[in-house]
N, C-alpha and C positions, 0 to 999 in steps of 0.2 A: 555595388557596395554592400557589405554585410550590415545587417541591423545590429543595434546594441540591445542585448537582452540579458535577463538574469532569471534565476529560478523563481517560480511562483508556487505551483502545487502539482501534485500527482492526484488524479482522480481514480477512485476504485468504485465501480457500481457494485452494490451488495443486495442480497435478498432480504436481510433482516438487519436494519441499522443498529438496533440495540445489541444484538449478538456481536456484530462487527466492532462496535465501539469497545465492548468488553474484551474482545480478542486483541485489538491493537493496544489497549491499555496494558495487557500482559507483556507486550513487546516494548513498553516504556513510553508510549504515546500518551499525551494529555489532550483533553478537549480544549482547543483554542477558542473556537466560537461554536455555539449551538445552532449555527445558521450559515448558509451561504447567501448573504443578503442580495447580491446582484442577480441571483437566480430566483429569489423569492421562495427559497426552500429553507426549512428549519427542522430540527430534530423532534419537535413535539407533535406536529400535525402534518398531514398530507396537504400540500398546496400545489396549485397548478403552475407548471413552468410556462412562462409567457411565450408567445409565438416566435418572437424575435430570437430569444435565447435558444428555443428548441431548434430553430432553423440554423443558427450559428453553430450549435453543437452537433448537428446532424441527427437529432432525435425527432422522429416523425410525430406529427400532431402536437398536442399540448398535454403531455402526461402529467399526472400528479406524482409528487414525491416528497421525501424527507431527506435531510442532509445535515452534515456538520463538518467542521474543519478541525483536524487533529494536528498535533505537532510534536516533534522531539525537541527537547530543550526549548530554546526560543528561536531556532533557526529555520532556514528554508532548505528544501521545499516543504511546504505544508502538505497534508494529506486530506483530500476531500473525500468523504464517504457519502455516497448517494444511493438512496433506495427509491426506485421508481415502481409504481404500481400499474398493472395493466399493459405492460410492454412484453413483446415476445423477445426473450433473452436467451443467449447461448452460453455454453460453458466457457470458462476462461481459457486463454491460450496455454499451451504447454511449452516447455523449453525447445521442442523441435519445430515449433511454428514460427512464422514471421510476425513481426510486430513486437510490442512491449510484452514480454513474457514473465518478467519478475522484477521486483525492486530489491535492492540490497541494503542491509543495515550492517554497520560495523559493530563488532563485539570485541570487548577487551579481554573477555575470558569465555570463549565459546563453549568449552566443556561444561562449565558451571551454568551458563545461560541455557544451554541445551537441556541439561538435567532439570533445571528449575521449570522450564516451559513444558517438558514432558510430564513432570509431576503435576503441572497445572492443567493437563489435558490437551496440550497443543500437539497436533499431528505433524510428523516430519517424514520426508521421503526416505531418509536414512540417518543413522547417527553421524556426527561430524567426521569428515573425511580429510586426509592430508592431500593438498594439491601438489602440482608439479614442483619438484625440488624443495618441498616444504616451505614454499613462499607464502602459503596461507593455509588455513583450515576452513572448511565450508560445510554448512548444513542448511537444508532448505525446508521450511515449514509451509503449511498451507492454511489460509484463513478459512472461515466457515463456508465460503463459496468456492474454494479451490484456487484462489489467487496465490501464486508462489512468492514467498518472502525468503530471500537468501540472507543468511547470517554468516558474516565473514570475519575471521580474525586474521589480520595481515601481520607478517613479520618483516617489517621494512628493513631491518638490519641485514636481511639476506638478499635484498634487492639491489645491491651495489652495482652489478653489471647492467642493470636495467635503468638506473636513474642517472 
């Protein structure tokens, strides 16, 4: 029997919480909570992640960290940004790798959003590109740590054969 679930959050580990908050605000996110209370982490000071939480999340030891919860509009999923100190961290995955490699945000006007973000210093892999049969346009930017964020403008009126 399948469990009944719904969206909660997406977590992104970051090297500089303040820089990451500023970046995601450029993408339209607001700070929902300046803390992740069940982990005892907040945006203002480094606190120790308790042993049970560290074990459940697969983080070795009891590292210190800072974190906050961001949101788009009032919906789900939320975005948890977490900065750990003193952990051996690797670079984020790329699109060729297995696992979660990017998150996608829908844009109503990709060309305008792209230019606004470029003007604000956001790095993109390329300018917006037309997808197969012009069903969508896509551009991918990277956050301060290299996490890939896909911006997608979908033209549903062209999807008739697929819907």
